[in-house]
C-alpha positions in Angstrom: -147.8 16.8 -50.1 -149.5 15.3 -47.0 -147.5 17.6 -44.8 -148.7 20.6 -46.7 -152.3 19.4 -46.4 -151.9 18.9 -42.6 -150.4 22.4 -42.3 -153.1 24.0 -44.3 -155.9 22.3 -42.3 -154.1 23.3 -39.0 -154.2 26.9 -40.1 -157.9 26.8 -40.7 -159.4 24.5 -38.0 -162.2 27.0 -37.3 -163.2 27.1 -40.9 -163.3 23.3 -41.2 -165.3 22.9 -38.0 -167.9 25.3 -39.4 -168.0 23.3 -42.6 -168.4 20.0 -40.9 -171.5 21.2 -39.0 -173.4 21.0 -42.4 -171.9 17.7 -43.4 -173.1 14.2 -42.7 -170.8 11.7 -40.8 -170.3 9.8 -44.0 -169.2 13.0 -45.9 -166.8 13.8 -43.0 -165.3 10.3 -43.2 -164.8 10.7 -47.0 -163.2 14.1 -46.4 -160.7 12.4 -44.1 -159.8 9.7 -46.7 -159.7 12.2 -49.6 -157.3 14.5 -47.8 -155.0 11.8 -46.2 -155.5 8.6 -48.1 -153.5 5.8 -46.5 -152.4 8.3 -43.8 -155.9 8.2 -42.4 -157.3 5.7 -39.9 -160.3 4.8 -37.7 -160.2 3.6 -34.1 -162.8 1.4 -32.5 -163.4 -0.1 -29.1 -166.2 -2.4 -30.2 -168.3 -0.8 -27.5 -172.0 -0.3 -27.2 -172.2 2.2 -30.1 -169.2 1.2 -32.2 -171.2 -0.5 -34.9 -172.3 2.9 -36.3 -169.0 4.4 -37.4 -167.8 0.9 -38.6 -171.0 0.6 -40.7 -170.4 4.1 -42.1 -166.9 3.1 -43.1 -168.5 0.0 -44.8 -171.0 2.2 -46.6 -168.3 4.5 -47.9 -166.8 1.3 -49.5 -163.5 2.1 -47.8 -163.3 -0.7 -45.3 -160.5 -2.3 -47.4 -158.7 1.0 -47.6 -159.0 2.8 -44.3 -156.9 1.4 -41.5 -159.1 0.3 -38.6 -157.3 0.0 -35.2 -158.8 -1.8 -32.3 -157.2 -1.2 -29.0 -157.5 -4.4 -27.1 -156.4 -3.9 -23.5 -156.5 -7.6 -22.7 -159.2 -6.8 -20.1 -162.3 -6.6 -22.3 -165.4 -8.5 -21.3 -166.0 -11.8 -23.2 -169.1 -10.2 -24.6 -167.1 -7.5 -26.3 -164.7 -10.1 -27.9 -167.7 -12.0 -29.2 -169.4 -8.9 -30.4 -166.2 -7.8 -32.2 -166.0 -11.1 -34.1 -169.6 -10.7 -35.2 -169.2 -7.2 -36.5 -165.9 -8.0 -38.2 -167.6 -10.9 -40.0 -170.9 -9.1 -40.8 -169.2 -6.0 -42.2 -166.2 -7.8 -43.7 -163.8 -5.5 -41.8 -160.0 -5.7 -41.8 -158.9 -4.9 -38.3 -155.5 -4.3 -36.8 -155.4 -5.2 -33.1 -153.3 -3.0 -30.9 -152.0 -4.3 -27.6 -149.6 -3.2 -25.0 -146.0 -4.4 -25.0 -146.7 -5.5 -21.4 -149.0 -8.5 -21.0 -151.7 -8.1 -18.3 -149.9 -10.6 -16.1 -146.5 -8.8 -16.4 -148.1 -5.4 -15.8 -149.9 -6.6 -12.7 -146.6 -8.1 -11.4 -144.8 -4.9 -11.8 -147.5 -2.3 -10.8 -150.3 -4.3 -9.2 -153.9 -4.0 -10.2 -153.9 -0.3 -11.0 -157.7 -0.1 -11.3 -158.2 -1.2 -7.7 -156.4 1.7 -5.8 -159.1 4.3 -6.5 -156.3 6.7 -7.4 -156.6 8.8 -10.5 -152.8 8.7 -11.0 -152.9 4.9 -11.1 -155.7 4.9 -13.7 -153.7 7.3 -15.7 -150.8 4.9 -15.7 -153.0 2.0 -16.6 -154.4 3.9 -19.6 -151.0 5.0 -20.7 -149.7 1.4 -20.7 -152.7 -0.3 -22.1 -154.3 2.2 -24.4 -152.4 5.4 -25.2 -149.0 3.9 -25.9 -150.3 1.1 -28.1 -152.3 3.6 -30.1 -149.5 6.1 -30.5 -147.0 3.4 -31.5 -149.4 2.3 -34.3 -150.1 5.8 -35.5 -146.4 6.5 -35.6 -145.6 3.2 -37.3 -148.3 3.7 -40.0 -147.5 7.4 -40.4 -151.0 8.5 -39.6 -151.7 12.2 -39.8 -155.5 12.1 -39.1 -157.6 9.5 -37.2 -161.3 9.4 -36.7 -163.4 8.0 -33.8 -167.0 7.7 -32.7 -166.7 10.3 -29.9 -169.9 12.3 -29.3 -170.4 15.5 -27.4 -173.2 14.3 -25.1 -171.1 11.5 -23.7 -169.1 13.5 -21.1 -168.6 17.1 -20.0 -165.2 17.1 -21.6 -166.5 15.8 -24.9 -169.2 18.5 -24.9 -166.3 21.0 -25.4 -164.8 19.0 -28.3 -164.9 20.1 -31.9 -165.3 18.0 -35.1 -161.5 18.3 -35.8 -158.7 19.2 -33.4 -155.0 18.6 -32.9 -154.4 15.8 -30.4 -150.8 14.8 -29.7 -149.6 16.4 -32.9 -152.2 14.7 -35.1 -155.7 15.6 -36.3 -158.5 14.0 -34.4 -161.7 13.8 -36.5 -165.1 13.2 -34.9 -167.8 12.5 -37.6 -170.5 11.6 -35.0 -169.8 14.5 -32.6 -173.3 16.1 -32.8 -175.2 12.8 -32.9 -177.5 12.1 -30.0 -178.4 8.7 -28.4 -181.6 8.7 -30.5 -179.6 9.2 -33.7 -177.5 6.2 -32.8 -180.5 4.1 -31.9 -182.4 4.8 -35.1 -179.3 4.3 -37.3 -178.7 0.9 -35.7 -182.3 0.0 -36.1 -182.6 1.1 -39.7 -179.5 -0.7 -40.7 -180.2 -3.8 -38.6 -176.9 -3.6 -36.7 -176.5 -6.0 -33.9 -176.7 -4.8 -30.3 -173.8 -5.3 -27.9 -174.8 -8.1 -25.5 -174.1 -5.9 -22.4 -176.5 -3.2 -23.6 -179.3 -5.7 -22.9 -177.9 -6.0 -19.4 -178.2 -2.3 -18.7 -174.9 -1.0 -19.8 -175.0 2.3 -21.8 -171.2 2.2 -22.2 -168.6 -0.5 -21.7 -164.8 -0.7 -21.7 -162.7 -3.0 -19.5 -164.6 -5.6 -17.4 -163.1 -4.3 -14.2 -164.0 -0.6 -14.8 -167.4 -0.9 -16.4 -170.8 -1.3 -14.7 -174.5 -1.1 -15.8 -176.5 2.1 -15.4 -178.1 2.6 -12.0 -180.3 5.2 -10.2 -177.1 7.0 -9.1 -174.9 6.7 -12.1 -175.4 6.4 -15.9 -173.4 6.8 -19.0 -169.7 7.5 -18.6 -170.2 8.1 -14.9 -170.3 4.3 -14.6 -166.8 3.9 -15.9 -163.5 3.8 -13.8 -165.4 3.6 -10.5 -166.6 7.2 -11.1 -163.1 8.6 -10.7 -162.6 9.5 -14.3 -164.7 9.7 -17.5 -161.9 9.7 -20.0 -159.1 7.2 -20.6 -156.9 9.8 -22.3 -157.0 8.6 -25.9 -159.2 11.5 -27.0 -157.6 14.2 -24.9 -154.3 16.0 -25.1 -153.3 15.2 -21.5 
């Protein structure tokens, strides 16, 4: 049954993308759960804007039903770990933490500090080990056909080309917040009294690992502050 649903949606991605333009993020999330039930999941980084999609899941009264995956690279700032604990408690979330089979120490012993070489290929290897493989292993193990994230089109040039729903690595990637602007995020967090990530108050507009994130400056802002400016994507949300 689920396979037929997936096939049907694949054959009409354009139609669904047109439909989603007139739907709210909450409605899109509910569509994902309605069509895929326990084969549907959410991913979070507990970054600067992560509280929005997690709160929407809470408002859908699905936080006990939708699987929520947190990819913990082992290199997140202490502020992110503390922020995650606060959101988990405030929103009564059940989170499944995903981690690489290689501990940070083991990876560094085998490959070195891949983020220090300023080589795109080494960053690709780092992201494959610490982010992509842990996510794919979980999606396979839990038999997930469709997963949603808080990706937004204004975040990067690449994301500006994304659609509400696309096939990524043989699964449907759903993006309920795709058309939201920074002001939409700001007002939603304000209206719903959602806590601010501590690093936002220190000038960060986006944050990932401690070694590859920096506050906005006169020369760089947004995703340009990530990965030493070499890359804007970690590969989770892209085919390659």
